[in-house]
C-alpha positions in Angstrom: 0.0 0.0 0.0 2.7 2.5 1.1 4.8 1.6 -2.0 1.9 2.5 -4.3 1.4 5.8 -2.5 5.1 6.6 -2.8 4.9 5.8 -6.5 1.9 8.0 -7.0 3.6 10.9 -5.1 6.7 10.5 -7.3 4.7 10.5 -10.5 2.9 13.7 -9.4 6.2 15.4 -8.6 7.6 14.4 -12.0 4.5 15.6 -13.8 4.7 18.9 -12.0 8.4 19.2 -12.9 7.7 18.3 -16.6 4.8 20.9 -16.7 7.1 23.6 -15.3 9.8 22.7 -17.8 7.4 23.1 -20.6 6.2 26.5 -19.3 9.8 27.7 -18.9 10.7 26.7 -22.4 7.5 28.2 -23.9 8.2 31.5 -22.2 11.5 32.0 -24.1 9.9 34.0 -26.9 11.2 37.3 -25.3 7.9 39.1 -26.0 8.0 40.2 -22.4 10.8 41.0 -20.0 11.9 38.7 -17.1 12.0 39.8 -13.5 14.9 38.6 -11.4 15.1 38.7 -7.7 18.5 38.5 -6.0 18.6 37.6 -2.4 21.9 38.3 -0.4 23.0 35.7 2.2 25.8 36.0 4.7 27.3 32.6 3.9 30.1 32.7 6.5 28.3 34.7 9.2 31.1 37.2 9.4 30.7 40.8 10.6 32.6 42.0 7.5 30.1 40.4 5.1 27.2 41.6 7.2 28.4 45.2 6.8 28.9 44.6 3.0 25.3 43.2 2.6 23.9 46.1 4.6 25.4 48.6 2.1 24.1 46.7 -1.0 21.5 48.6 -3.1 19.6 48.3 -6.3 22.1 50.4 -8.2 24.9 47.8 -7.5 23.0 45.4 -9.9 22.1 48.0 -12.6 25.1 47.3 -14.8 23.9 43.7 -15.2 20.5 44.9 -16.5 22.3 47.3 -18.8 24.5 44.6 -20.1 21.7 42.3 -21.0 19.8 45.1 -22.7 22.8 45.8 -24.9 23.6 42.2 -25.7 20.0 41.3 -26.5 19.8 44.3 -28.9 22.7 42.9 -30.8 20.5 39.9 -31.6 17.4 41.9 -32.5 15.6 41.6 -29.1 14.5 45.2 -28.7 12.7 45.1 -25.3 13.5 48.2 -23.4 14.7 46.1 -20.5 14.6 42.3 -21.3 15.9 41.5 -17.8 14.9 43.5 -14.7 17.0 43.0 -11.5 15.3 43.5 -8.2 17.2 43.4 -4.9 15.3 41.5 -2.3 15.7 41.4 1.5 18.5 39.4 3.0 17.8 35.7 3.5 19.3 34.0 6.6 19.0 30.3 5.8 21.5 28.7 3.4 20.1 26.9 0.4 20.9 23.2 0.1 24.2 22.5 -1.5 24.4 20.0 -4.5 26.4 16.9 -4.2 28.9 17.4 -7.1 29.8 13.8 -7.1 26.3 12.5 -6.6 24.1 10.3 -8.9 21.4 11.6 -11.1 18.9 10.6 -8.4 20.9 12.7 -5.9 20.7 15.7 -8.3 16.9 15.3 -8.7 16.4 15.1 -4.9 18.6 18.2 -4.4 16.7 20.1 -7.1 13.4 19.3 -5.3 14.9 20.4 -2.0 16.2 23.6 -3.6 12.7 24.4 -4.9 11.2 23.7 -1.5 13.8 26.0 0.0 13.0 28.8 -2.5 9.3 28.4 -1.7 10.1 29.1 1.9 12.7 31.8 1.4 11.5 34.3 -1.2 10.9 37.6 0.5 8.5 39.8 -1.5 9.8 42.2 -4.1 8.0 44.9 -6.0 7.1 42.6 -8.9 6.7 38.8 -8.6 10.0 37.4 -10.0 10.4 34.9 -12.8 13.8 34.0 -11.5 15.3 33.8 -8.0 19.0 34.0 -7.4 20.5 33.4 -3.9 23.8 35.2 -3.6 26.0 33.6 -1.0 28.7 36.1 0.1 31.9 35.1 1.7 34.8 37.1 3.2 37.7 37.0 0.7 40.2 37.2 3.5 39.1 33.9 5.0 38.0 32.2 1.7 40.8 32.3 -0.9 38.6 30.6 -3.5 34.9 30.2 -4.1 33.0 27.0 -4.4 31.3 26.3 -7.8 27.9 28.0 -8.2 24.9 26.2 -9.5 21.7 27.2 -11.3 18.6 25.4 -12.5 16.7 26.1 -15.7 13.8 24.0 -14.4 12.3 26.3 -11.8 14.8 29.1 -12.6 16.8 29.2 -9.4 20.4 30.0 -8.8 22.8 29.3 -5.9 25.7 31.7 -6.5 29.0 31.9 -4.4 30.5 35.4 -4.4 33.0 37.5 -2.4 31.4 40.0 0.0 33.8 43.0 -0.6 33.4 46.1 -2.7 36.5 45.5 -4.8 34.8 42.3 -6.1 31.5 44.0 -7.2 32.3 44.0 -10.9 33.6 40.4 -10.9 30.6 39.3 -8.9 28.3 40.6 -11.6 30.1 38.5 -14.2 29.6 35.4 -12.2 26.0 36.3 -11.5 25.2 37.0 -15.2 26.8 33.6 -16.1 24.6 31.7 -13.7 21.5 33.8 -14.6 21.9 32.6 -18.2 22.0 29.0 -17.0 18.4 29.5 -15.7 17.4 30.2 -19.4 19.1 27.0 -20.6 22.5 28.3 -21.6 25.3 25.7 -21.3 28.8 26.0 -20.0 31.4 26.5 -22.8 34.6 25.6 -21.0 36.6 22.5 -20.3 35.6 21.3 -16.8 39.0 19.7 -16.4 41.0 23.0 -16.7 38.5 25.8 -17.0 39.8 26.8 -20.4 37.1 28.1 -22.9 36.2 25.6 -25.6 36.8 26.7 -29.2 34.8 27.8 -31.1 31.7 28.2 -28.9 33.5 29.4 -25.8 35.3 32.2 -27.7 33.7 35.6 -28.2 35.9 36.4 -31.2 36.2 33.0 -33.0 37.3 34.6 -36.3 40.0 36.8 -34.8 43.5 36.6 -36.4 45.7 35.9 -34.6 43.2 34.1 -32.3 45.0 35.0 -29.1 44.8 37.0 -27.1 41.0 37.5 -27.2 39.7 41.0 -26.4 36.5 39.7 -24.9 35.3 36.6 -23.0 32.2 34.6 -24.1 30.0 34.9 -21.0 29.4 31.2 -20.8 33.0 30.4 -21.6 33.8 31.8 -18.2 37.3 33.1 -18.9 39.1 35.5 -21.3 41.5 33.4 -23.4 45.0 34.8 -23.4 46.7 31.9 -25.1 46.0 28.3 -25.9 46.9 27.3 -22.3 46.0 30.4 -20.3 42.7 32.2 -19.6 41.7 34.8 -16.9 38.5 35.7 -15.3 37.0 38.8 -16.8 37.3 41.9 -14.6 33.8 43.2 -15.5 30.9 42.6 -17.8 32.3 45.1 -20.3 35.0 42.4 -21.1 32.3 39.8 -22.0 29.9 39.1 -24.9 27.0 36.7 -25.4 28.1 34.3 -28.1 25.9 33.1 -31.0 25.4 29.6 -29.6 24.4 31.0 -26.2 22.0 33.4 -27.9 20.4 30.4 -29.6 20.1 28.5 -26.4 18.3 31.2 -24.6 16.0 32.1 -27.4 17.5 35.3 -28.7 18.2 33.6 -32.1 15.5 31.3 -33.6 
């Protein structure tokens, strides 16, 4: 009896996920803009990060909205503001972390936990968001590197690790923009074994001669290629472009 009940519950969950996936894909016609809520979190509980979050304001995220307006226009998407960023209130509970070495079942369970977390941790913003990004800020003094961020296209949620210090604001926006595009279905375009952008899709200037160094990074390539064996993290969004394959993946190119 209980086995049948569990199977029914599982089928209902899977049906709900499938329906949400269909709706998410169907909405990528870019006839309307998307509203994104970003929720800051003090990931390490430090006083320094608490002070940083306290000073965050809407204007700190404005360059990301400007960036997507300009990049969308290059592909013929002429919405005044295709992506609107809204700064939400601070969230105090940490979202569940994915098991990077887990099975597919582990990933499914984590995604369901993340959705349940988001349902319980979405402070109201001016306009109901289509996408929710949880920004986990850490003190760069005590954290020399950041753990990998994760985003879901199904449900459009992001769990993003960032540095909670003013000098990292521009670089934080690059990371956030990258993960935001994942929620629209954009794929990574770098080699997971060495973080080098993959040619040609991970290159912003694939036809440049000589090929290196590149002047811009493809936003989903993650890094700016300096040579065949060296690439650096872009300092700001002005050093990045949305490549043609990424534009197709997110619906800017049909």
